[in-house]
TORLOVO-67722 format. One record per atom (N, C-alpha, C): residue in three letters; y, z, x. Coordinates in pm, whole numbers, padded with zeros to 5 digits, always signed. Layout:
BEGIN
ALAYZX ...
This chain:
BEGIN
MET-02507+04761-05744 MET-02577+04728-05869 MET-02659+04848-05914 ASP-02643+04886-06039 ASP-02719+04996-06096 ASP-02847+04943-06157 THR-02961+04980-06099 THR-03089+04933-06148 THR-03142+05030-06252 PRO-03172+04979-06374 PRO-03215+05068-06484 PRO-03361+05107-06467 THR-03387+05195-06370 THR-03526+05231-06340 THR-03590+05309-06452 SER-03511+05369-06542 SER-03569+05449-06649 SER-03591+05370-06777 GLU-03546+05245-06781 GLU-03559+05167-06903 GLU-03705+05130-06926 SER-03749+05137-07051 SER-03885+05097-07085 SER-03883+05014-07212 LYS-03993+04942-07234 LYS-04002+04854-07350 LYS-04149+04840-07386 VAL-04180+04839-07514 VAL-04317+04819-07558 VAL-04341+04670-07576 ILE-04435+04615-07499 ILE-04474+04475-07509 ILE-04614+04472-07568 ASP-04623+04426-07695 ASP-04749+04438-07769 ASP-04794+04585-07763 SER-04912+04611-07709 SER-04961+04749-07701 SER-04932+04810-07565 PHE-04860+04736-07478 PHE-04829+04787-07345 PHE-04688+04843-07342 GLU-04672+04957-07276 GLU-04537+05008-07253 GLU-04499+04973-07110 MET-04391+04896-07096 MET-04345+04850-06966 MET-04218+04924-06926 ARG-04201+04938-06796 ARG-04074+04989-06745 ARG-04023+04893-06638 ILE-03893+04896-06618 ILE-03830+04804-06525 ILE-03779+04879-06404 ALA-03780+04813-06288 ALA-03731+04874-06164 ALA-03673+04764-06077 GLY-03596+04805-05978 GLY-03540+04709-05885 GLY-03650+04649-05798 ILE-03635+04522-05764 ILE-03740+04455-05688 ILE-03753+04511-05547 GLU-03648+04577-05499 GLU-03657+04638-05365 GLU-03759+04751-05363 SER-03793+04806-05480 SER-03890+04916-05486 SER-04033+04867-05500 ALA-04052+04736-05514 ALA-04186+04682-05538 ALA-04274+04697-05415 ASP-04401+04728-05438 ASP-04499+04725-05332 ASP-04522+04579-05294 LEU-04506+04547-05166 LEU-04512+04408-05122 LEU-04650+04347-05149 GLU-04755+04425-05134 GLU-04890+04372-05160 GLU-04906+04338-05309 GLN-04851+04422-05396 GLN-04859+04393-05540 GLN-04776+04270-05574 LEU-04659+04256-05512 LEU-04575+04141-05537 LEU-04644+04013-05491 HIS-04712+04022-05377 HIS-04787+03908-05326 HIS-04901+03873-05422 ALA-04972+03974-05470 ALA-05082+03950-05563 ALA-05032+03886-05692 LEU-04914+03926-05738 LEU-04856+03866-05859 LEU-04828+03718-05837 SER-04772+03683-05722 SER-04741+03542-05695 SER-04869+03460-05683 VAL-04972+03518-05622 VAL-05100+03448-05609 VAL-05164+03425-05747 SER-05143+03518-05839 SER-05205+03508-05971 SER-05157+03386-06049 VAL-05039+03335-06014 VAL-04988+03215-06081 VAL-04994+03093-05989 GLY-05066+03106-05877 GLY-05089+02992-05790 GLY-04978+02960-05693 TRP-04889+03055-05667 TRP-04781+03032-05571 TRP-04826+03079-05432 PRO-04834+02989-05335 PRO-04890+03024-05204 PRO-04787+03086-05110 LEU-04723+03192-05154 LEU-04622+03259-05072 LEU-04688+03364-04984 ARG-04639+03376-04861 ARG-04684+03483-04773 ARG-04604+03609-04804 SER-04655+03722-04759 SER-04578+03847-04774 SER-04445+03836-04702 GLU-04444+03766-04586 GLU-04320+03749-04511 GLU-04218+03666-04591 ASP-04265+03567-04666 ASP-04175+03487-04749 ASP-04113+03573-04858 LEU-04193+03658-04919 LEU-04145+03746-05026 LEU-04045+03847-04972 GLN-04072+03900-04855 GLN-03980+03996-04796 GLN-03845+03930-04766 PHE-03848+03806-04717 PHE-03723+03734-04691 PHE-03644+03717-04820 LEU-03711+03681-04929 LEU-03642+03665-05056 LEU-03579+03796-05101 ARG-03647+03907-05079 ARG-03589+04037-05115 ARG-03466+04069-05031 GLU-03465+04021-04906 GLU-03352+04049-04818 GLU-03228+03970-04857 VAL-03247+03850-04913 VAL-03132+03765-04944 VAL-03097+03764-05093 GLY-03181+03828-05176 GLY-03156+03826-05320 GLY-03161+03962-05385 ARG-03149+03962-05516 ARG-03153+04082-05598 ARG-03243+04054-05718 GLY-03291+04159-05781 GLY-03375+04132-05896 GLY-03451+04251-05946 TYR-03551+04224-06030 TYR-03622+04327-06102 TYR-03772+04300-06105 ILE-03846+04405-06128 ILE-03989+04395-06155 ILE-04019+04471-06284 ALA-04130+04432-06348 ALA-04180+04505-06464 ALA-04312+04571-06425 LEU-04330+04694-06466 LEU-04450+04772-06434 LEU-04512+04825-06563 ASP-04646+04827-06567 ASP-04710+04881-06686 ASP-04727+05032-06674 GLU-04797+05091-06769 GLU-04806+05237-06778 GLU-04873+05301-06657 ILE-04959+05226-06588 ILE-05027+05284-06471 ILE-04973+05227-06339 GLY-04853+05168-06345 GLY-04785+05126-06223 GLY-04822+04989-06170 ARG-04895+04909-06249 ARG-04928+04774-06204 ARG-04808+04682-06224 LEU-04782+04601-06125 LEU-04669+04509-06131 LEU-04708+04390-06218 THR-04631+04366-06324 THR-04668+04264-06422 THR-04567+04150-06432 GLY-04454+04162-06364 GLY-04354+04054-06371 GLY-04243+04076-06272 SER-04170+03967-06243 SER-04057+03974-06151 SER-03956+03867-06189 ALA-03832+03888-06148 ALA-03726+03788-06164 ALA-03616+03821-06064 MET-03564+03719-05996 MET-03463+03741-05894 MET-03347+03643-05910 TRP-03233+03683-05851 TRP-03121+03590-05840 TRP-03061+03603-05701 PHE-03002+03491-05654 PHE-02956+03482-05517 PHE-02810+03436-05516 PRO-02717+03530-05492 PRO-02575+03496-05498 PRO-02531+03413-05378 HIS-02448+03314-05405 HIS-02385+03233-05301 HIS-02235+03232-05332 GLY-02161+03315-05258 GLY-02021+03333-05291 GLY-02005+03413-05419 ASP-01888+03402-05481 ASP-01858+03483-05599 ASP-01884+03410-05731 ASP-01905+03278-05726 ASP-01908+03201-05850 ASP-02039+03127-05875 PHE-02137+03140-05786 PHE-02258+03060-05800 PHE-02380+03142-05759 ALA-02496+03111-05819 ALA-02621+03176-05781 ALA-02737+03088-05822 THR-02848+03104-05753 THR-02974+03043-05796 THR-03064+03154-05849 ILE-03158+03115-05933 ILE-03254+03207-05992 ILE-03394+03163-05953 GLY-03479+03260-05918 GLY-03614+03226-05879 GLY-03706+03347-05886 MET-03829+03329-05840 MET-03930+03435-05842 MET-03948+03492-05983 VAL-03933+03406-06084 VAL-03955+03450-06222 VAL-04104+03432-06251 ILE-04177+03543-06246 ILE-04322+03540-06259 ILE-04364+03644-06363 THR-04458+03606-06447 THR-04518+03700-06541 THR-04669+03694-06524 SER-04733+03808-06520 SER-04878+03814-06511 SER-04940+03724-06618 PRO-05039+03643-06582 PRO-05098+03550-06679 PRO-05139+03613-06811 ARG-05182+03739-06809 ARG-05226+03803-06934 ARG-05110+03841-07025 LEU-04986+03831-06974 LEU-04869+03872-07053 LEU-04766+03762-07067 GLN-04801+03637-07036 GLN-04702+03532-07030 GLN-04641+03496-07165 THR-04703+03530-07273 THR-04647+03498-07405 THR-04592+03622-07475 ASN-04577+03731-07402 ASN-04543+03858-07467 ASN-04400+03906-07442 GLY-04315+03822-07386 GLY-04175+03856-07376 GLY-04130+03924-07249 VAL-04220+03947-07155 VAL-04181+04014-07030 VAL-04083+03927-06952 GLY-04110+03796-06944 GLY-04022+03707-06871 GLY-03882+03706-06928 ARG-03871+03703-07059 ARG-03741+03703-07127 ARG-03668+03835-07099 TRP-03739+03944-07101 TRP-03680+04076-07076 TRP-03621+04082-06935 LEU-03698+04036-06837 LEU-03650+04036-06700 LEU-03531+03940-06683 MET-03540+03822-06744 MET-03431+03725-06733 MET-03303+03779-06796 ASP-03313+03854-06903 ASP-03194+03912-06965 ASP-03120+04001-06864 HIS-03194+04076-06783 HIS-03131+04161-06683 HIS-03068+04078-06571 VAL-03137+03974-06528 VAL-03083+03888-06422 VAL-02955+03819-06472 LEU-02956+03769-06593 LEU-02839+03701-06647 LEU-02722+03797-06668 SER-02753+03920-06702 SER-02647+04021-06715 SER-02581+04048-06580 ASP-02663+04062-06476 ASP-02609+04088-06342 ASP-02527+03972-06288 SER-02568+03849-06321 SER-02503+03731-06265 SER-02403+03668-06362 ARG-02363+03742-06461 ARG-02272+03692-06564 ARG-02143+03635-06501 GLY-02101+03518-06550 GLY-01979+03455-06501 GLY-02002+03354-06391 ARG-02120+03349-06334 ARG-02150+03255-06227 ARG-02214+03127-06284 ASP-02189+03016-06216 ASP-02270+02897-06241 ASP-02409+02926-06186 LEU-02513+02887-06261 LEU-02649+02918-06225 LEU-02733+02792-06215 ARG-02828+02794-06121 ARG-02922+02684-06108 ARG-03060+02741-06081 LEU-03163+02676-06133 LEU-03301+02717-06108 LEU-03392+02595-06114 ASN-03514+02613-06068 ASN-03615+02509-06074 ASN-03728+02558-06163 ALA-03749+02488-06273 ALA-03839+02534-06378 ALA-03974+02464-06372 THR-04080+02543-06377 THR-04214+02487-06395 THR-04228+02441-06540 ARG-04331+02364-06568 ARG-04352+02318-06705 ARG-04367+02435-06802 ALA-04434+02540-06757 ALA-04460+02653-06846 ALA-04334+02731-06881 SER-04232+02724-06795 SER-04113+02808-06815 SER-03995+02734-06875 ARG-04005+02604-06895 ARG-03888+02526-06938 ARG-03837+02567-07075 ARG-03929+02600-07167 ARG-03885+02640-07302 ARG-03803+02768-07295 LEU-03846+02863-07213 LEU-03771+02988-07198 LEU-03631+02961-07145 TYR-03620+02883-07039 TYR-03489+02859-06979 TYR-03398+02780-07073 HIS-03455+02686-07145 HIS-03374+02611-07241 HIS-03317+02704-07348 SER-03398+02801-07392 SER-03352+02896-07494 SER-03241+02986-07441 LEU-03231+02996-07308 LEU-03128+03080-07245 LEU-03005+03000-07206 GLY-02998+02874-07246 GLY-02879+02794-07222 GLY-02882+02704-07100 PHE-02997+02691-07036 PHE-03008+02603-06919 PHE-03037+02461-06964 GLU-02974+02365-06896 GLU-02993+02224-06926 GLU-03049+02151-06803 PRO-03132+02050-06825 PRO-03193+01979-06712 PRO-03093+01899-06630 ILE-03118+01894-06499 ILE-03036+01812-06409 ILE-03118+01694-06359 ARG-03230+01725-06293 ARG-03313+01619-06237 ARG-03447+01679-06194 THR-03539+01592-06161 THR-03672+01633-06120 THR-03676+01658-05969 ILE-03750+01761-05930 ILE-03774+01791-05789 ILE-03921+01764-05759 TYR-03947+01690-05653 TYR-04082+01651-05616 TYR-04132+01737-05501 GLN-04240+01810-05525 GLN-04303+01894-05423 GLN-04400+01807-05344 CYS-04362+01771-05222 CYS-04442+01682-05138 CYS-04507+01764-05027 GLN-04636+01748-05010 GLN-04706+01830-04912 GLN-04837+01765-04871 GLY-04889+01814-04757 GLY-05017+01764-04709 GLY-05027+01784-04558 MET-05129+01726-04500 MET-05150+01733-04356 MET-05064+01625-04290 ALA-04971+01667-04209 ALA-04872+01576-04151 ALA-04938+01477-04055 ARG-04886+01355-04057 ARG-04930+01254-03961 ARG-04811+01166-03926 ARG-04812+01112-03806 ARG-04704+01023-03762 ARG-04711+00892-03839 SER-04598+00849-03888 SER-04591+00721-03956 SER-04558+00613-03854 THR-04646+00513-03842 THR-04624+00406-03744 THR-04546+00290-03803 ASP-04515+00297-03934 ASP-04444+00186-03999 ASP-04293+00196-03989 PHE-04244+00311-03940 PHE-04099+00329-03927 PHE-04065+00334-03779 VAL-04005+00226-03731 VAL-03968+00215-03590 VAL-03825+00262-03573 THR-03801+00347-03473 THR-03666+00396-03448 THR-03579+00284-03393 PRO-03467+00252-03459 PRO-03379+00146-03408 PRO-03325+00181-03270 THR-03297+00076-03192 THR-03245+00099-03058 THR-03104+00156-03060 ASP-03032+00133-03172 ASP-02896+00184-03183 ASP-02891+00317-03260 GLN-03006+00384-03270 GLN-03014+00511-03343 GLN-02918+00613-03282 PRO-02831+00679-03364 PRO-02744+00784-03312 PRO-02826+00900-03254 LEU-02758+00986-03183 LEU-02824+01096-03115 LEU-02884+01195-03215 VAL-03013+01221-03202 VAL-03080+01328-03275 VAL-03122+01432-03174 ARG-03080+01557-03195 ARG-03108+01661-03096 ARG-03139+01793-03165 ARG-03193+01884-03087 ARG-03218+02020-03136 ARG-03085+02086-03170 LEU-03084+02160-03279 LEU-02965+02235-03316 LEU-02961+02367-03239 GLU-02842+02405-03199 GLU-02820+02531-03127 GLU-02725+02618-03206 GLY-02704+02739-03157 GLY-02620+02836-03228 GLY-02480+02785-03259 GLU-02423+02706-03167 GLU-02287+02657-03188 GLU-02279+02551-03298 ASP-02393+02505-03347 ASP-02395+02406-03455 ASP-02393+02469-03594 LEU-02406+02600-03602 LEU-02422+02665-03732 LEU-02307+02635-03828 ALA-02183+02642-03781 ALA-02069+02618-03870 ALA-02074+02478-03930 ALA-02109+02379-03848 ALA-02119+02241-03898 ALA-02233+02226-03998 VAL-02345+02296-03974 VAL-02458+02293-04066 VAL-02418+02354-04201 VAL-02348+02467-04198 VAL-02304+02533-04321 VAL-02212+02441-04401 GLU-02121+02373-04333 GLU-02028+02283-04401 GLU-02101+02164-04462 LEU-02193+02106-04387 LEU-02269+01991-04437 LEU-02357+02032-04554 ASP-02420+02149-04545 ASP-02505+02198-04652 ASP-02425+02219-04780 ALA-02304+02273-04769 ALA-02222+02297-04888 ALA-02193+02167-04961 GLY-02170+02060-04887 GLY-02144+01932-04950 GLY-02265+01877-05023 GLY-02384+01893-04963 GLY-02505+01842-05025 GLY-02555+01929-05139 PHE-02542+02060-05123 PHE-02595+02154-05221 PHE-02502+02170-05341 GLY-02371+02151-05319 GLY-02275+02165-05426 GLY-02205+02299-05430 ALA-02239+02388-05338 ALA-02176+02520-05328 ALA-02203+02575-05188 SER-02112+02656-05140 SER-02130+02714-05008 SER-02230+02829-05014 ARG-02325+02829-04922 ARG-02422+02938-04912 ARG-02436+02978-04765 ALA-02321+03013-04708 ALA-02312+03041-04565 ALA-02405+03152-04521 THR-02413+03259-04598 THR-02497+03372-04559 THR-02644+03332-04552 LEU-02691+03261-04654 LEU-02830+03218-04656 LEU-02860+03122-04541 ILE-02775+03024-04520 ILE-02799+02927-04413 ILE-02801+02997-04278 GLY-02716+03096-04261 GLY-02716+03171-04136 GLY-02848+03241-04112 LYS-02906+03299-04218 LYS-03035+03368-04203 LYS-03149+03269-04180 LEU-03147+03155-04253 LEU-03249+03054-04232 LEU-03242+02994-04092 PHE-03121+02979-04042 PHE-03099+02918-03912 PHE-03168+02997-03801 THR-03169+03129-03815 THR-03225+03214-03708 THR-03378+03209-03705 GLN-03442+03168-03815 GLN-03588+03167-03818 GLN-03644+03025-03828 SER-03560+02925-03803 SER-03602+02787-03818 SER-03580+02709-03689 LEU-03655+02602-03675 LEU-03628+02499-03575 LEU-03550+02390-03647 GLY-03438+02348-03588 GLY-03356+02249-03655 GLY-03327+02128-03569 TYR-03313+02013-03634 TYR-03269+01890-03568 TYR-03147+01837-03642 GLY-03053+01784-03565 GLY-02932+01728-03623 GLY-02905+01589-03569 LEU-02842+01508-03651 LEU-02802+01374-03610 LEU-02652+01374-03590 VAL-02609+01330-03473 VAL-02467+01331-03436 VAL-02418+01187-03425 ARG-02309+01159-03493 ARG-02248+01026-03488 ARG-02099+01041-03466 GLY-02048+00984-03358 GLY-01906+00995-03328 GLY-01862+01138-03305 GLY-01951+01219-03248 GLY-01918+01359-03222 GLY-01926+01449-03343 ARG-01970+01396-03458 ARG-01977+01474-03582 ARG-02121+01486-03630 LEU-02159+01606-03675 LEU-02292+01626-03732 LEU-02297+01559-03868 CYS-02387+01461-03883 CYS-02396+01384-04007 CYS-02522+01414-04087 ALA-02620+01477-04025 ALA-02745+01510-04094 ALA-02813+01623-04021 PHE-02891+01702-04095 PHE-02969+01808-04032 PHE-03093+01836-04114 ALA-03193+01892-04049 ALA-03317+01935-04115 ALA-03367+02060-04045 LEU-03388+02166-04121 LEU-03447+02289-04068 LEU-03594+02293-04106 CYS-03675+02363-04026 CYS-03817+02377-04054 CYS-03862+02516-04013 ARG-03940+02583-04099 ARG-03981+02721-04072 ARG-04121+02746-04129 ARG-04183+02855-04085 ARG-04310+02899-04143 ARG-04288+02933-04290 PHE-04382+02891-04374 PHE-04367+02918-04517 PHE-04498+02883-04585 GLY-04543+02970-04675 GLY-04660+02939-04754 GLY-04783+02908-04671 ARG-04846+02795-04697 ARG-04970+02757-04631 ARG-04949+02704-04489 GLY-04825+02677-04451 GLY-04800+02621-04318 GLY-04653+02628-04283 HIS-04587+02512-04286 HIS-04443+02505-04261 HIS-04375+02426-04373 VAL-04248+02455-04394 VAL-04168+02380-04491 VAL-04047+02322-04420 ILE-04015+02197-04449 ILE-03892+02134-04399 ILE-03786+02151-04506 GLY-03675+02213-04472 GLY-03566+02230-04566 GLY-03480+02350-04530 PRO-03353+02344-04563 PRO-03291+02232-04632 PRO-03272+02111-04542 VAL-03257+01995-04606 VAL-03229+01869-04538 VAL-03109+01805-04607 VAL-03006+01775-04529 VAL-02888+01707-04583 VAL-02857+01589-04493 ALA-02832+01474-04552 ALA-02803+01353-04475 ALA-02719+01258-04559 GLU-02654+01161-04494 GLU-02568+01067-04564 GLU-02648+00953-04627 ASN-02769+00926-04577 ASN-02848+00816-04629 ASN-02994+00837-04590 ASP-03082+00751-04643 ASP-03225+00764-04618 ASP-03258+00756-04469 ALA-03195+00662-04399 ALA-03226+00643-04258 ALA-03195+00767-04177 ASP-03081+00831-04206 ASP-03044+00953-04133 ASP-03139+01067-04167 ALA-03178+01076-04295 ALA-03271+01183-04336 ALA-03405+01166-04266 ILE-03453+01043-04258 ILE-03579+01016-04188 ILE-03567+01053-04041 ALA-03454+01021-03981 ALA-03434+01046-03838 ALA-03446+01195-03805 VAL-03396+01283-03893 VAL-03398+01426-03860 VAL-03527+01495-03902 ILE-03604+01436-03994 ILE-03730+01503-04030 ILE-03849+01450-03951 ARG-03838+01330-03894 ARG-03955+01273-03826 ARG-03996+01357-03706 HIS-03902+01428-03644 HIS-03936+01516-03532 HIS-04022+01633-03581 HIS-03990+01685-03699 HIS-04071+01793-03755 HIS-04211+01744-03792 VAL-04219+01624-03847 VAL-04349+01567-03881 VAL-04434+01552-03756 ALA-04374+01500-03649 ALA-04448+01479-03524 ALA-04493+01612-03465 THR-04406+01712-03471 THR-04438+01843-03414 THR-04557+01907-03487 HIS-04568+01883-03617 HIS-04672+01948-03698 HIS-04783+01851-03737 GLU-04802+01747-03659 GLU-04909+01652-03688 GLU-05043+01724-03696 GLY-05117+01695-03803 GLY-05246+01760-03824 GLY-05237+01897-03887 GLN-05115+01941-03921 GLN-05095+02072-03982 GLN-05036+02056-04122 PHE-05047+02162-04202 PHE-04995+02158-04338 PHE-04843+02164-04335 LEU-04780+02069-04405 LEU-04635+02058-04407 LEU-04590+02030-04550 ARG-04475+02084-04585 ARG-04423+02068-04722 ARG-04275+02035-04717 LEU-04230+01955-04814 LEU-04088+01926-04832 LEU-04064+01904-04980 ASP-03968+01976-05038 ASP-03932+01962-05179 ASP-03805+01879-05187 THR-03809+01771-05260 THR-03697+01676-05259 THR-03665+01623-05398 PRO-03538+01592-05425 PRO-03503+01525-05551 PRO-03516+01373-05541 VAL-03555+01322-05425 VAL-03561+01177-05402 VAL-03696+01124-05451 GLU-03691+01034-05547 GLU-03813+00983-05609 GLU-03863+00856-05542 ALA-03771+00769-05498 ALA-03811+00638-05448 ALA-03723+00599-05329 GLY-03754+00485-05269 GLY-03677+00436-05157 GLY-03743+00467-05024 ALA-03671+00438-04917 ALA-03726+00451-04782 ALA-03767+00594-04750 PHE-03687+00691-04794 PHE-03718+00831-04764 PHE-03849+00874-04830 ALA-03864+00843-04959 ALA-03986+00879-05031 ALA-04107+00808-04971 THR-04089+00683-04931 THR-04198+00609-04868 THR-04238+00671-04735 PHE-04139+00713-04657 PHE-04168+00778-04529 PHE-04248+00906-04549 LEU-04212+00986-04648 LEU-04286+01109-04676 LEU-04432+01077-04707 SER-04454+00981-04795 SER-04589+00945-04833 SER-04670+00896-04714 GLN-04611+00813-04631 GLN-04682+00759-04515 GLN-04700+00863-04405 SER-04628+00975-04416 SER-04641+01084-04320 SER-04737+01191-04369 GLY-04808+01164-04478 GLY-04908+01257-04529 GLY-04855+01355-04632 LEU-04728+01346-04669 LEU-04668+01439-04764 LEU-04661+01374-04902 ALA-04773+01374-04971 ALA-04781+01314-05104 ALA-04722+01409-05208 VAL-04683+01354-05323 VAL-04632+01438-05432 VAL-04747+01520-05489 PHE-04731+01652-05482 PHE-04833+01745-05530 PHE-04801+01794-05671 ASP-04671+01816-05698 ASP-04630+01870-05827 ASP-04481+01842-05845 THR-04429+01868-05963 THR-04286+01854-05988 THR-04235+01977-06062 VAL-04108+02006-06043 VAL-04037+02106-06122 VAL-03908+02041-06172 LEU-03846+02102-06270 LEU-03725+02048-06327 LEU-03606+02135-06288 ALA-03512+02077-06215 ALA-03389+02149-06181 ALA-03304+02163-06306 MET-03261+02285-06336 MET-03181+02313-06455 MET-03060+02397-06415 SER-02954+02390-06493 SER-02835+02468-06461 SER-02770+02520-06587 ARG-02689+02624-06568 ARG-02613+02684-06678 ARG-02474+02715-06628 PRO-02369+02668-06696 PRO-02233+02690-06647 PRO-02191+02835-06659 GLY-02100+02875-06570 GLY-02045+03009-06572 GLY-01914+03014-06647 LYS-01825+03101-06602 LYS-01699+03121-06674 LYS-01608+03000-06666 GLY-01626+02916-06562 GLY-01542+02797-06550 GLY-01581+02686-06646 GLY-01702+02695-06700 GLY-01746+02595-06796 GLY-01800+02468-06735 ALA-01797+02456-06602 ALA-01846+02336-06534 ALA-01980+02365-06469 VAL-02072+02271-06485 VAL-02204+02287-06427 VAL-02200+02245-06280 VAL-02250+02330-06191 VAL-02259+02297-06050 VAL-02381+02207-06030 VAL-02355+02086-05982 VAL-02462+01989-05962 VAL-02473+01959-05812 PRO-02593+01960-05757 PRO-02608+01929-05615 PRO-02559+01788-05584 GLY-02509+01769-05462 GLY-02456+01639-05422 GLY-02565+01536-05403 PRO-02525+01410-05384 PRO-02623+01301-05371 PRO-02696+01300-05238 ASN-02655+01386-05144 ASN-02712+01380-05010 ASN-02804+01497-04977 LEU-02848+01569-05079 LEU-02945+01676-05058 LEU-03084+01614-05061 TYR-03148+01607-04946 TYR-03279+01543-04935 TYR-03394+01644-04936 GLY-03366+01771-04907 GLY-03472+01869-04905 GLY-03419+02006-04942 LEU-03493+02078-05028 LEU-03454+02212-05069 LEU-03497+02315-04965 ALA-03430+02429-04962 ALA-03475+02541-04880 ALA-03605+02599-04938 SER-03609+02610-05070 SER-03729+02652-05144 SER-03696+02639-05290 HIS-03795+02651-05378 HIS-03769+02644-05521 HIS-03675+02757-05565 ALA-03691+02875-05509 ALA-03608+02989-05550 ALA-03466+02977-05499 LEU-03449+02925-05378 LEU-03319+02922-05313 LEU-03243+02793-05335 GLY-03310+02691-05385 GLY-03248+02562-05405 GLY-03234+02482-05278 
């Protein structure tokens, strides 16, 4: 990818230049995310740079004023995230400028992103259409005593290296596209639990350090009961600690379990998508219970 490091643009009275996100100072990138209230660690940002591509905007004295990234999964699909504009420039076109470059790089792919309320108008103007709401559930984890494990509960066990292929396959079904490379990287830095029925992996949940504490995700399962079975171990492990899970599930046993486990709905974002050259919108499957992150889907 050729990054147009010499390109510049006048935004109001500011002259901005664009550069590849790999050149960004990590402390400045972290400060930018904090300025809009995103509780990402420097380690989280570095991971995103390792698995994605993108751009930053810099002002005349080298201050980082915006970012936008995209994350390829195979040849035909990508997610978009880390679209941030400094609060003082949010109405001045920097976000649109950065998004134009991301969309140019990812041309021909089906695209998906999670939009905050402030960014929905921009994404709609770029051809993105809403899919569904994502609920950001978080809080201090506690064991839920209202959900008793059935005596006939299938085997739930720690995931090991030999389970990776089955996790990748199950994730592709729930997510709607294969993201083998990303899942492989997440697998190495996560603790995972899987539910096995008849010798087949039917559900899994990964959990890793992220933001203010830990995040559970991705989570894929065939039904609410299976999803609860694989996340309850993570809840128990992190009892009394900050835990987060982003889910498209609004109601039912799974949503109730999250609430009773201390993970109340904190905020929502809107999942949006834009079709690629095939003309079909990639929609996540009905069994995606937890996202890897807002940026990664």
